[in-house]
C-alpha positions as protocol buffer text, in pm:
chain_id: "A"
residue {
  index: 1
  type: MET
  ca { x: -715 y: -4957 z: -2091 }
}
residue {
  index: 2
  type: ARG
  ca { x: -396 y: -4818 z: -2245 }
}
residue {
  index: 3
  type: ARG
  ca { x: -601 y: -4652 z: -2522 }
}
residue {
  index: 4
  type: ILE
  ca { x: -832 y: -4497 z: -2260 }
}
residue {
  index: 5
  type: LEU
  ca { x: -541 y: -4357 z: -2058 }
}
residue {
  index: 6
  type: THR
  ca { x: -378 y: -4225 z: -2375 }
}
residue {
  index: 7
  type: SER
  ca { x: -702 y: -4053 z: -2474 }
}
residue {
  index: 8
  type: ILE
  ca { x: -734 y: -3898 z: -2129 }
}
residue {
  index: 9
  type: GLY
  ca { x: -374 y: -3779 z: -2144 }
}
residue {
  index: 10
  type: LEU
  ca { x: -423 y: -3621 z: -2484 }
}
residue {
  index: 11
  type: ALA
  ca { x: -740 y: -3453 z: -2367 }
}
residue {
  index: 12
  type: LEU
  ca { x: -562 y: -3308 z: -2063 }
}
residue {
  index: 13
  type: LEU
  ca { x: -277 y: -3185 z: -2281 }
}
residue {
  index: 14
  type: ALA
  ca { x: -523 y: -3025 z: -2518 }
}
residue {
  index: 15
  type: PHE
  ca { x: -709 y: -2861 z: -2231 }
}
residue {
  index: 16
  type: THR
  ca { x: -388 y: -2729 z: -2078 }
}
residue {
  index: 17
  type: GLY
  ca { x: -275 y: -2602 z: -2414 }
}
residue {
  index: 18
  type: VAL
  ca { x: -600 y: -2417 z: -2472 }
}
residue {
  index: 19
  type: ASN
  ca { x: -581 y: -2254 z: -2129 }
}
residue {
  index: 20
  type: ALA
  ca { x: -218 y: -2157 z: -2179 }
}
residue {
  index: 21
  type: ALA
  ca { x: -296 y: -2016 z: -2520 }
}
residue {
  index: 22
  type: SER
  ca { x: -589 y: -1823 z: -2375 }
}
residue {
  index: 23
  type: SER
  ca { x: -368 y: -1680 z: -2102 }
}
residue {
  index: 24
  type: VAL
  ca { x: -100 y: -1582 z: -2353 }
}
residue {
  index: 25
  type: GLY
  ca { x: -364 y: -1437 z: -2580 }
}
residue {
  index: 26
  type: LEU
  ca { x: -511 y: -1231 z: -2298 }
}
residue {
  index: 27
  type: ALA
  ca { x: -170 y: -1096 z: -2202 }
}
residue {
  index: 28
  type: ALA
  ca { x: -83 y: -1029 z: -2567 }
}
residue {
  index: 29
  type: GLU
  ca { x: -404 y: -833 z: -2633 }
}
residue {
  index: 30
  type: TRP
  ca { x: -389 y: -623 z: -2319 }
}
residue {
  index: 31
  type: PRO
  ca { x: -443 y: -328 z: -2312 }
}
residue {
  index: 32
  type: LYS
  ca { x: -618 y: -294 z: -2651 }
}
residue {
  index: 33
  type: ASP
  ca { x: -972 y: -382 z: -2542 }
}
residue {
  index: 34
  type: LYS
  ca { x: -1062 y: -88 z: -2320 }
}
residue {
  index: 35
  type: PRO
  ca { x: -925 y: 181 z: -2087 }
}
residue {
  index: 36
  type: VAL
  ca { x: -741 y: 79 z: -1772 }
}
residue {
  index: 37
  type: THR
  ca { x: -884 y: 202 z: -1441 }
}
residue {
  index: 38
  type: LEU
  ca { x: -653 y: 288 z: -1154 }
}
residue {
  index: 39
  type: VAL
  ca { x: -865 y: 302 z: -840 }
}
residue {
  index: 40
  type: HIS
  ca { x: -740 y: 540 z: -573 }
}
residue {
  index: 41
  type: ALA
  ca { x: -911 y: 434 z: -252 }
}
residue {
  index: 42
  type: PHE
  ca { x: -910 y: 784 z: -106 }
}
residue {
  index: 43
  type: SER
  ca { x: -1076 y: 1116 z: -181 }
}
residue {
  index: 44
  type: ALA
  ca { x: -981 y: 1363 z: -452 }
}
residue {
  index: 45
  type: GLY
  ca { x: -696 y: 1587 z: -341 }
}
residue {
  index: 46
  type: SER
  ca { x: -493 y: 1294 z: -211 }
}
residue {
  index: 47
  type: ASP
  ca { x: -439 y: 1151 z: -559 }
}
residue {
  index: 48
  type: TYR
  ca { x: -148 y: 1364 z: -682 }
}
residue {
  index: 49
  type: LEU
  ca { x: 94 y: 1072 z: -709 }
}
residue {
  index: 50
  type: ALA
  ca { x: -174 y: 840 z: -844 }
}
residue {
  index: 51
  type: ARG
  ca { x: -238 y: 1079 z: -1131 }
}
residue {
  index: 52
  type: LEU
  ca { x: 132 y: 1115 z: -1209 }
}
residue {
  index: 53
  type: VAL
  ca { x: 168 y: 737 z: -1222 }
}
residue {
  index: 54
  type: ALA
  ca { x: -149 y: 696 z: -1428 }
}
residue {
  index: 55
  type: ALA
  ca { x: -29 y: 950 z: -1684 }
}
residue {
  index: 56
  type: ALA
  ca { x: 306 y: 771 z: -1715 }
}
residue {
  index: 57
  type: LEU
  ca { x: 135 y: 434 z: -1754 }
}
residue {
  index: 58
  type: GLU
  ca { x: -102 y: 573 z: -2015 }
}
residue {
  index: 59
  type: LYS
  ca { x: 187 y: 705 z: -2219 }
}
residue {
  index: 60
  type: GLY
  ca { x: 381 y: 380 z: -2185 }
}
residue {
  index: 61
  type: ILE
  ca { x: 105 y: 137 z: -2286 }
}
residue {
  index: 62
  type: GLY
  ca { x: -74 y: 354 z: -2542 }
}
residue {
  index: 63
  type: GLN
  ca { x: -413 y: 319 z: -2374 }
}
residue {
  index: 64
  type: THR
  ca { x: -625 y: 553 z: -2165 }
}
residue {
  index: 65
  type: VAL
  ca { x: -574 y: 515 z: -1789 }
}
residue {
  index: 66
  type: ILE
  ca { x: -854 y: 655 z: -1576 }
}
residue {
  index: 67
  type: VAL
  ca { x: -803 y: 744 z: -1209 }
}
residue {
  index: 68
  type: GLU
  ca { x: -1118 y: 666 z: -1013 }
}
residue {
  index: 69
  type: ASN
  ca { x: -1152 y: 781 z: -652 }
}
residue {
  index: 70
  type: LYS
  ca { x: -1332 y: 529 z: -429 }
}
residue {
  index: 71
  type: PRO
  ca { x: -1286 y: 661 z: -74 }
}
residue {
  index: 72
  type: GLY
  ca { x: -1420 y: 516 z: 248 }
}
residue {
  index: 73
  type: ALA
  ca { x: -1315 y: 317 z: 554 }
}
residue {
  index: 74
  type: GLY
  ca { x: -957 y: 442 z: 536 }
}
residue {
  index: 75
  type: GLY
  ca { x: -909 y: 295 z: 189 }
}
residue {
  index: 76
  type: ALA
  ca { x: -1072 y: -43 z: 258 }
}
residue {
  index: 77
  type: ILE
  ca { x: -1375 y: 17 z: 36 }
}
residue {
  index: 78
  type: GLY
  ca { x: -1183 y: 95 z: -281 }
}
residue {
  index: 79
  type: THR
  ca { x: -917 y: -167 z: -216 }
}
residue {
  index: 80
  type: GLY
  ca { x: -1178 y: -434 z: -146 }
}
residue {
  index: 81
  type: TYR
  ca { x: -1363 y: -339 z: -462 }
}
residue {
  index: 82
  type: VAL
  ca { x: -1055 y: -406 z: -674 }
}
residue {
  index: 83
  type: ALA
  ca { x: -994 y: -739 z: -501 }
}
residue {
  index: 84
  type: ARG
  ca { x: -1329 y: -856 z: -642 }
}
residue {
  index: 85
  type: GLN
  ca { x: -1266 y: -745 z: -1001 }
}
residue {
  index: 86
  type: LYS
  ca { x: -1172 y: -968 z: -1293 }
}
residue {
  index: 87
  type: PRO
  ca { x: -794 y: -1024 z: -1297 }
}
residue {
  index: 88
  type: ASP
  ca { x: -748 y: -907 z: -1655 }
}
residue {
  index: 89
  type: GLY
  ca { x: -521 y: -605 z: -1606 }
}
residue {
  index: 90
  type: TYR
  ca { x: -795 y: -348 z: -1657 }
}
residue {
  index: 91
  type: THR
  ca { x: -852 y: -266 z: -1290 }
}
residue {
  index: 92
  type: LEU
  ca { x: -563 y: -164 z: -1066 }
}
residue {
  index: 93
  type: VAL
  ca { x: -547 y: 0 z: -724 }
}
residue {
  index: 94
  type: THR
  ca { x: -303 y: 226 z: -547 }
}
residue {
  index: 95
  type: ALA
  ca { x: -159 y: 52 z: -242 }
}
residue {
  index: 96
  type: TYR
  ca { x: -70 y: 204 z: 93 }
}
residue {
  index: 97
  type: PRO
  ca { x: 31 y: 48 z: 428 }
}
residue {
  index: 98
  type: GLY
  ca { x: -314 y: 55 z: 588 }
}
residue {
  index: 99
  type: PRO
  ca { x: -547 y: -106 z: 334 }
}
residue {
  index: 100
  type: ALA
  ca { x: -270 y: -310 z: 168 }
}
residue {
  index: 101
  type: ALA
  ca { x: -120 y: -458 z: 486 }
}
residue {
  index: 102
  type: ASN
  ca { x: -211 y: -335 z: 834 }
}
residue {
  index: 103
  type: PHE
  ca { x: -589 y: -357 z: 803 }
}
residue {
  index: 104
  type: THR
  ca { x: -523 y: -731 z: 829 }
}
residue {
  index: 105
  type: ASN
  ca { x: -498 y: -665 z: 1203 }
}
residue {
  index: 106
  type: THR
  ca { x: -676 y: -333 z: 1262 }
}
residue {
  index: 107
  type: MET
  ca { x: -1002 y: -421 z: 1086 }
}
residue {
  index: 108
  type: PRO
  ca { x: -1159 y: -745 z: 1211 }
}
residue {
  index: 109
  type: GLY
  ca { x: -1398 y: -888 z: 954 }
}
residue {
  index: 110
  type: LEU
  ca { x: -1231 y: -711 z: 661 }
}
residue {
  index: 111
  type: ALA
  ca { x: -1403 y: -820 z: 339 }
}
residue {
  index: 112
  type: TYR
  ca { x: -1074 y: -900 z: 163 }
}
residue {
  index: 113
  type: LYS
  ca { x: -736 y: -1046 z: 256 }
}
residue {
  index: 114
  type: PRO
  ca { x: -469 y: -779 z: 200 }
}
residue {
  index: 115
  type: LEU
  ca { x: -174 y: -1015 z: 173 }
}
residue {
  index: 116
  type: GLN
  ca { x: -343 y: -1283 z: -36 }
}
residue {
  index: 117
  type: ASP
  ca { x: -592 y: -1117 z: -273 }
}
residue {
  index: 118
  type: PHE
  ca { x: -356 y: -914 z: -491 }
}
residue {
  index: 119
  type: GLU
  ca { x: -66 y: -922 z: -731 }
}
residue {
  index: 120
  type: HIS
  ca { x: 188 y: -671 z: -602 }
}
residue {
  index: 121
  type: ILE
  ca { x: 304 y: -492 z: -916 }
}
residue {
  index: 122
  type: ILE
  ca { x: 536 y: -214 z: -805 }
}
residue {
  index: 123
  type: GLN
  ca { x: 622 y: 21 z: -521 }
}
residue {
  index: 124
  type: PHE
  ca { x: 626 y: 372 z: -663 }
}
residue {
  index: 125
  type: SER
  ca { x: 717 y: 594 z: -368 }
}
residue {
  index: 126
  type: VAL
  ca { x: 855 y: 621 z: -19 }
}
residue {
  index: 127
  type: GLY
  ca { x: 823 y: 912 z: 218 }
}
residue {
  index: 128
  type: ASP
  ca { x: 950 y: 1024 z: 554 }
}
residue {
  index: 129
  type: MET
  ca { x: 776 y: 1058 z: 887 }
}
residue {
  index: 130
  type: VAL
  ca { x: 882 y: 1331 z: 1125 }
}
residue {
  index: 131
  type: LEU
  ca { x: 833 y: 1395 z: 1494 }
}
residue {
  index: 132
  type: VAL
  ca { x: 757 y: 1767 z: 1526 }
}
residue {
  index: 133
  type: ALA
  ca { x: 699 y: 1995 z: 1825 }
}
residue {
  index: 134
  type: ARG
  ca { x: 540 y: 2336 z: 1857 }
}
residue {
  index: 135
  type: LYS
  ca { x: 789 y: 2621 z: 1853 }
}
residue {
  index: 136
  type: ASP
  ca { x: 794 y: 2688 z: 2228 }
}
residue {
  index: 137
  type: PHE
  ca { x: 772 y: 2329 z: 2351 }
}
residue {
  index: 138
  type: PRO
  ca { x: 1025 y: 2282 z: 2637 }
}
residue {
  index: 139
  type: ALA
  ca { x: 1216 y: 1996 z: 2468 }
}
residue {
  index: 140
  type: ASN
  ca { x: 1453 y: 2063 z: 2177 }
}
residue {
  index: 141
  type: ASN
  ca { x: 1552 y: 1704 z: 2097 }
}
residue {
  index: 142
  type: PHE
  ca { x: 1422 y: 1351 z: 2147 }
}
residue {
  index: 143
  type: SER
  ca { x: 1612 y: 1284 z: 2471 }
}
residue {
  index: 144
  type: GLU
  ca { x: 1479 y: 1602 z: 2627 }
}
residue {
  index: 145
  type: LEU
  ca { x: 1129 y: 1507 z: 2509 }
}
residue {
  index: 146
  type: ILE
  ca { x: 1143 y: 1171 z: 2684 }
}
residue {
  index: 147
  type: ALA
  ca { x: 1270 y: 1329 z: 3005 }
}
residue {
  index: 148
  type: TYR
  ca { x: 1001 y: 1599 z: 2996 }
}
residue {
  index: 149
  type: VAL
  ca { x: 718 y: 1353 z: 2931 }
}
residue {
  index: 150
  type: LYS
  ca { x: 832 y: 1132 z: 3218 }
}
residue {
  index: 151
  type: GLU
  ca { x: 817 y: 1435 z: 3447 }
}
residue {
  index: 152
  type: HIS
  ca { x: 474 y: 1531 z: 3309 }
}
residue {
  index: 153
  type: PRO
  ca { x: 289 y: 1204 z: 3236 }
}
residue {
  index: 154
  type: SER
  ca { x: -33 y: 1235 z: 3035 }
}
residue {
  index: 155
  type: GLN
  ca { x: 15 y: 1611 z: 3007 }
}
residue {
  index: 156
  type: VAL
  ca { x: 183 y: 1620 z: 2664 }
}
residue {
  index: 157
  type: SER
  ca { x: -42 y: 1592 z: 2358 }
}
residue {
  index: 158
  type: ALA
  ca { x: 43 y: 1448 z: 2016 }
}
residue {
  index: 159
  type: GLY
  ca { x: -170 y: 1474 z: 1703 }
}
residue {
  index: 160
  type: ASN
  ca { x: -212 y: 1216 z: 1428 }
}
residue {
  index: 161
  type: ASN
  ca { x: -432 y: 1145 z: 1128 }
}
residue {
  index: 162
  type: GLY
  ca { x: -667 y: 907 z: 1307 }
}
residue {
  index: 163
  type: ILE
  ca { x: -665 y: 575 z: 1492 }
}
residue {
  index: 164
  type: GLY
  ca { x: -469 y: 320 z: 1292 }
}
residue {
  index: 165
  type: SER
  ca { x: -291 y: 584 z: 1086 }
}
residue {
  index: 166
  type: TYR
  ca { x: 84 y: 564 z: 1043 }
}
residue {
  index: 167
  type: GLY
  ca { x: 138 y: 855 z: 1279 }
}
residue {
  index: 168
  type: HIS
  ca { x: -85 y: 699 z: 1543 }
}
residue {
  index: 169
  type: MET
  ca { x: 99 y: 367 z: 1532 }
}
residue {
  index: 170
  type: ILE
  ca { x: 440 y: 535 z: 1548 }
}
residue {
  index: 171
  type: GLU
  ca { x: 331 y: 745 z: 1846 }
}
residue {
  index: 172
  type: THR
  ca { x: 201 y: 430 z: 2015 }
}
residue {
  index: 173
  type: ALA
  ca { x: 527 y: 247 z: 1943 }
}
residue {
  index: 174
  type: ILE
  ca { x: 732 y: 536 z: 2084 }
}
residue {
  index: 175
  type: MET
  ca { x: 529 y: 532 z: 2406 }
}
residue {
  index: 176
  type: ASP
  ca { x: 563 y: 154 z: 2430 }
}
residue {
  index: 177
  type: MET
  ca { x: 937 y: 144 z: 2364 }
}
residue {
  index: 178
  type: ALA
  ca { x: 1028 y: 451 z: 2573 }
}
residue {
  index: 179
  type: GLY
  ca { x: 792 y: 375 z: 2861 }
}
residue {
  index: 180
  type: ILE
  ca { x: 615 y: 709 z: 2847 }
}
residue {
  index: 181
  type: ASP
  ca { x: 254 y: 827 z: 2846 }
}
residue {
  index: 182
  type: ILE
  ca { x: 137 y: 1085 z: 2589 }
}
residue {
  index: 183
  type: LYS
  ca { x: -219 y: 1198 z: 2521 }
}
residue {
  index: 184
  type: LEU
  ca { x: -292 y: 1105 z: 2157 }
}
residue {
  index: 185
  type: VAL
  ca { x: -533 y: 1322 z: 1962 }
}
residue {
  index: 186
  type: SER
  ca { x: -691 y: 1216 z: 1631 }
}
residue {
  index: 187
  type: TYR
  ca { x: -747 y: 1461 z: 1345 }
}
residue {
  index: 188
  type: LYS
  ca { x: -885 y: 1437 z: 994 }
}
residue {
  index: 189
  type: GLY
  ca { x: -582 y: 1554 z: 803 }
}
residue {
  index: 190
  type: SER
  ca { x: -253 y: 1734 z: 856 }
}
residue {
  index: 191
  type: PRO
  ca { x: -365 y: 2098 z: 814 }
}
residue {
  index: 192
  type: PRO
  ca { x: -571 y: 2109 z: 1137 }
}
residue {
  index: 193
  type: ILE
  ca { x: -287 y: 1940 z: 1325 }
}
residue {
  index: 194
  type: VAL
  ca { x: -48 y: 2212 z: 1210 }
}
residue {
  index: 195
  type: THR
  ca { x: -302 y: 2483 z: 1295 }
}
residue {
  index: 196
  type: ASP
  ca { x: -334 y: 2358 z: 1653 }
}
residue {
  index: 197
  type: MET
  ca { x: 42 y: 2331 z: 1693 }
}
residue {
  index: 198
  type: LEU
  ca { x: 87 y: 2687 z: 1571 }
}
residue {
  index: 199
  type: SER
  ca { x: -172 y: 2806 z: 1823 }
}
residue {
  index: 200
  type: ALA
  ca { x: 6 y: 2606 z: 2099 }
}
residue {
  index: 201
  type: SER
  ca { x: -306 y: 2399 z: 2174 }
}
residue {
  index: 202
  type: LEU
  ca { x: -119 y: 2084 z: 2061 }
}
residue {
  index: 203
  type: ASP
  ca { x: 234 y: 1992 z: 2161 }
}
residue {
  index: 204
  type: LEU
  ca { x: 357 y: 1731 z: 1914 }
}
residue {
  index: 205
  type: SER
  ca { x: 281 y: 1544 z: 1595 }
}
residue {
  index: 206
  type: VAL
  ca { x: 413 y: 1243 z: 1407 }
}
residue {
  index: 207
  type: ASP
  ca { x: 318 y: 1292 z: 1046 }
}
residue {
  index: 208
  type: TYR
  ca { x: 432 y: 1273 z: 686 }
}
residue {
  index: 209
  type: LEU
  ca { x: 709 y: 1520 z: 610 }
}
residue {
  index: 210
  type: GLY
  ca { x: 518 y: 1708 z: 344 }
}
residue {
  index: 211
  type: ASP
  ca { x: 461 y: 2068 z: 244 }
}
residue {
  index: 212
  type: ALA
  ca { x: 231 y: 2139 z: 540 }
}
residue {
  index: 213
  type: TYR
  ca { x: 526 y: 2086 z: 775 }
}
residue {
  index: 214
  type: ILE
  ca { x: 829 y: 2174 z: 564 }
}
residue {
  index: 215
  type: LYS
  ca { x: 733 y: 2539 z: 520 }
}
residue {
  index: 216
  type: HIS
  ca { x: 683 y: 2586 z: 895 }
}
residue {
  index: 217
  type: ILE
  ca { x: 1000 y: 2400 z: 986 }
}
residue {
  index: 218
  type: GLU
  ca { x: 1194 y: 2621 z: 745 }
}
residue {
  index: 219
  type: ALA
  ca { x: 1027 y: 2930 z: 893 }
}
residue {
  index: 220
  type: GLY
  ca { x: 1108 y: 2818 z: 1247 }
}
residue {
  index: 221
  type: THR
  ca { x: 744 y: 2811 z: 1357 }
}
residue {
  index: 222
  type: LEU
  ca { x: 763 y: 2434 z: 1418 }
}
residue {
  index: 223
  type: LYS
  ca { x: 1067 y: 2237 z: 1529 }
}
residue {
  index: 224
  type: PRO
  ca { x: 1155 y: 1881 z: 1421 }
}
residue {
  index: 225
  type: LEU
  ca { x: 1289 y: 1652 z: 1694 }
}
residue {
  index: 226
  type: ALA
  ca { x: 1356 y: 1337 z: 1491 }
}
residue {
  index: 227
  type: VAL
  ca { x: 1279 y: 1155 z: 1168 }
}
residue {
  index: 228
  type: ILE
  ca { x: 1161 y: 796 z: 1170 }
}
residue {
  index: 229
  type: SER
  ca { x: 1365 y: 696 z: 864 }
}
residue {
  index: 230
  type: ALA
  ca { x: 1665 y: 466 z: 838 }
}
residue {
  index: 231
  type: ASN
  ca { x: 1887 y: 763 z: 746 }
}
residue {
  index: 232
  type: ARG
  ca { x: 1874 y: 1138 z: 787 }
}
residue {
  index: 233
  type: VAL
  ca { x: 1650 y: 1322 z: 546 }
}
residue {
  index: 234
  type: LYS
  ca { x: 1817 y: 1534 z: 282 }
}
residue {
  index: 235
  type: ILE
  ca { x: 1608 y: 1845 z: 349 }
}
residue {
  index: 236
  type: LEU
  ca { x: 1665 y: 1813 z: 727 }
}
residue {
  index: 237
  type: PRO
  ca { x: 2033 y: 1713 z: 749 }
}
residue {
  index: 238
  type: ASN
  ca { x: 2071 y: 1827 z: 1110 }
}
residue {
  index: 239
  type: VAL
  ca { x: 1773 y: 1633 z: 1242 }
}
residue {
  index: 240
  type: PRO
  ca { x: 1869 y: 1289 z: 1379 }
}
residue {
  index: 241
  type: THR
  ca { x: 1683 y: 967 z: 1320 }
}
residue {
  index: 242
  type: LEU
  ca { x: 1508 y: 795 z: 1609 }
}
residue {
  index: 243
  type: LYS
  ca { x: 1775 y: 526 z: 1595 }
}
residue {
  index: 244
  type: GLU
  ca { x: 2045 y: 789 z: 1639 }
}
residue {
  index: 245
  type: ALA
  ca { x: 1845 y: 927 z: 1930 }
}
residue {
  index: 246
  type: GLY
  ca { x: 1844 y: 586 z: 2096 }
}
residue {
  index: 247
  type: LEU
  ca { x: 1509 y: 433 z: 1993 }
}
residue {
  index: 248
  type: ASP
  ca { x: 1532 y: 137 z: 1755 }
}
residue {
  index: 249
  type: LEU
  ca { x: 1235 y: 225 z: 1534 }
}
residue {
  index: 250
  type: VAL
  ca { x: 1237 y: 274 z: 1157 }
}
residue {
  index: 251
  type: ALA
  ca { x: 909 y: 323 z: 972 }
}
residue {
  index: 252
  type: VAL
  ca { x: 894 y: 429 z: 610 }
}
residue {
  index: 253
  type: PRO
  ca { x: 552 y: 482 z: 452 }
}
residue {
  index: 254
  type: TRP
  ca { x: 521 y: 374 z: 90 }
}
residue {
  index: 255
  type: GLY
  ca { x: 287 y: 377 z: -207 }
}
residue {
  index: 256
  type: GLY
  ca { x: 247 y: 123 z: -482 }
}
residue {
  index: 257
  type: ILE
  ca { x: 15 y: -46 z: -729 }
}
residue {
  index: 258
  type: MET
  ca { x: -164 y: -378 z: -699 }
}
residue {
  index: 259
  type: ALA
  ca { x: -399 y: -580 z: -919 }
}
residue {
  index: 260
  type: PRO
  ca { x: -647 y: -858 z: -842 }
}
residue {
  index: 261
  type: LYS
  ca { x: -488 y: -1195 z: -773 }
}
residue {
  index: 262
  type: GLY
  ca { x: -442 y: -1393 z: -1092 }
}
residue {
  index: 263
  type: THR
  ca { x: -365 y: -1098 z: -1320 }
}
residue {
  index: 264
  type: PRO
  ca { x: -143 y: -1239 z: -1602 }
}
residue {
  index: 265
  type: PRO
  ca { x: 231 y: -1220 z: -1530 }
}
residue {
  index: 266
  type: ALA
  ca { x: 292 y: -1057 z: -1869 }
}
residue {
  index: 267
  type: VAL
  ca { x: 58 y: -772 z: -1774 }
}
residue {
  index: 268
  type: VAL
  ca { x: 223 y: -731 z: -1435 }
}
residue {
  index: 269
  type: LYS
  ca { x: 565 y: -721 z: -1599 }
}
residue {
  index: 270
  type: LYS
  ca { x: 459 y: -466 z: -1861 }
}
residue {
  index: 271
  type: ILE
  ca { x: 318 y: -228 z: -1600 }
}
residue {
  index: 272
  type: ASN
  ca { x: 628 y: -272 z: -1386 }
}
residue {
  index: 273
  type: ASP
  ca { x: 861 y: -208 z: -1682 }
}
residue {
  index: 274
  type: VAL
  ca { x: 678 y: 107 z: -1791 }
}
residue {
  index: 275
  type: LEU
  ca { x: 658 y: 259 z: -1444 }
}
residue {
  index: 276
  type: THR
  ca { x: 1012 y: 165 z: -1347 }
}
residue {
  index: 277
  type: GLU
  ca { x: 1140 y: 362 z: -1645 }
}
residue {
  index: 278
  type: TYR
  ca { x: 929 y: 663 z: -1550 }
}
residue {
  index: 279
  type: LEU
  ca { x: 1013 y: 651 z: -1180 }
}
residue {
  index: 280
  type: LYS
  ca { x: 1383 y: 667 z: -1259 }
}
residue {
  index: 281
  type: SER
  ca { x: 1338 y: 986 z: -1461 }
}
residue {
  index: 282
  type: ASP
  ca { x: 1429 y: 1337 z: -1349 }
}
residue {
  index: 283
  type: ASP
  ca { x: 1069 y: 1440 z: -1415 }
}
residue {
  index: 284
  type: ALA
  ca { x: 939 y: 1189 z: -1162 }
}
residue {
  index: 285
  type: ILE
  ca { x: 1199 y: 1286 z: -903 }
}
residue {
  index: 286
  type: ARG
  ca { x: 1110 y: 1653 z: -938 }
}
residue {
  index: 287
  type: LYS
  ca { x: 733 y: 1607 z: -932 }
}
residue {
  index: 288
  type: PHE
  ca { x: 731 y: 1356 z: -645 }
}
residue {
  index: 289
  type: ALA
  ca { x: 941 y: 1596 z: -436 }
}
residue {
  index: 290
  type: VAL
  ca { x: 651 y: 1844 z: -445 }
}
residue {
  index: 291
  type: ALA
  ca { x: 460 y: 1599 z: -224 }
}
residue {
  index: 292
  type: GLY
  ca { x: 760 y: 1523 z: -5 }
}
residue {
  index: 293
  type: GLN
  ca { x: 799 y: 1181 z: -170 }
}
residue {
  index: 294
  type: VAL
  ca { x: 1079 y: 996 z: -347 }
}
residue {
  index: 295
  type: PRO
  ca { x: 1025 y: 761 z: -645 }
}
residue {
  index: 296
  type: ALA
  ca { x: 1126 y: 411 z: -536 }
}
residue {
  index: 297
  type: PRO
  ca { x: 1055 y: 146 z: -802 }
}
residue {
  index: 298
  type: THR
  ca { x: 1081 y: -222 z: -714 }
}
residue {
  index: 299
  type: THR
  ca { x: 1025 y: -555 z: -882 }
}
residue {
  index: 300
  type: PRO
  ca { x: 690 y: -725 z: -810 }
}
residue {
  index: 301
  type: GLU
  ca { x: 870 y: -971 z: -583 }
}
residue {
  index: 302
  type: GLU
  ca { x: 1038 y: -692 z: -386 }
}
residue {
  index: 303
  type: PHE
  ca { x: 710 y: -507 z: -344 }
}
residue {
  index: 304
  type: HIS
  ca { x: 538 y: -823 z: -221 }
}
residue {
  index: 305
  type: ARG
  ca { x: 809 y: -861 z: 44 }
}
residue {
  index: 306
  type: ILE
  ca { x: 766 y: -496 z: 150 }
}
residue {
  index: 307
  type: VAL
  ca { x: 393 y: -549 z: 203 }
}
residue {
  index: 308
  type: VAL
  ca { x: 448 y: -871 z: 400 }
}
residue {
  index: 309
  type: ASP
  ca { x: 716 y: -708 z: 617 }
}
residue {
  index: 310
  type: GLU
  ca { x: 488 y: -409 z: 679 }
}
residue {
  index: 311
  type: GLU
  ca { x: 218 y: -628 z: 832 }
}
residue {
  index: 312
  type: ALA
  ca { x: 475 y: -807 z: 1048 }
}
residue {
  index: 313
  type: LEU
  ca { x: 632 y: -480 z: 1168 }
}
residue {
  index: 314
  type: TRP
  ca { x: 315 y: -351 z: 1331 }
}
residue {
  index: 315
  type: ARG
  ca { x: 134 y: -674 z: 1424 }
}
residue {
  index: 316
  type: ASN
  ca { x: 247 y: -687 z: 1788 }
}
residue {
  index: 317
  type: ILE
  ca { x: 180 y: -318 z: 1857 }
}
residue {
  index: 318
  type: ILE
  ca { x: -165 y: -341 z: 1697 }
}
residue {
  index: 319
  type: THR
  ca { x: -248 y: -651 z: 1900 }
}
residue {
  index: 320
  type: LYS
  ca { x: -104 y: -525 z: 2229 }
}
residue {
  index: 321
  type: TYR
  ca { x: -289 y: -194 z: 2219 }
}
residue {
  index: 322
  type: LYS
  ca { x: -599 y: -326 z: 2039 }
}
residue {
  index: 323
  type: ILE
  ca { x: -567 y: -64 z: 1765 }
}
residue {
  index: 324
  type: ARG
  ca { x: -875 y: -54 z: 1543 }
}
residue {
  index: 325
  type: SER
  ca { x: -885 y: 162 z: 1230 }
}
residue {
  index: 326
  type: GLU
  ca { x: -1156 y: 425 z: 1209 }
}
């Protein structure tokens, strides 16, 4: 019996050793075998940051990195595709709050589990959301806005980038927390929102503080009432945060990179190391600013926590108002 147990023990040790060696070998060989694909789960034109990150990764690992657009279902199609790929470091996906976290609650029957099916490699950016009003809207700050809406319930309109979008959820949270009623209007992108605000057919918007808004804010054709960040935004130093205005809401959209669950730790670390170095560079800071974004590298553990906290932040609002992504 002792000899049998010893033989079994040796066999298990040998098996474990082979698997460990295989894992080490896989990590050691990556990325020599073939190009790395970075899936961007949205259409071309929204992949500016993805292509910057891909180029930096390509330079850092000495292997071709291909950006592949796989749009559909608000990012769920491309993200779900990557969840099903072999966890060998050759297929990555850009990660954003919806498909990487909030679709857990806004998309019943989602074909993947956002919080469980991925290795969270790195956060690469954060941005700012801004509450903007048309130029001649009666309110000039957040307090005046609340007072005006209470006097004119359901008469004030606010645009967003679709049901379940970040802007939509922030607008819903503002109504919930302030006890007001605003007519929410869904659009397919920021440009038509801005166009309708400029023509005075739309009153407000909560959207990413990007070029579409910055140029009009600077020109005085749109007026910012508040930012939804933890601190004031550098390019809008005189615009208060919602917290300063009396509403305890902070929401910071982010972007990152994930890989299928089980991707070797050595691969995750290498990607994180390469991109962290790039994201701290002046080149990254300058180029990200073009899109109204700030490089914000994290460790894999920190990024995982960001994703988990994101889902928790919006869970109650999504459930209470039965928000379902388009």
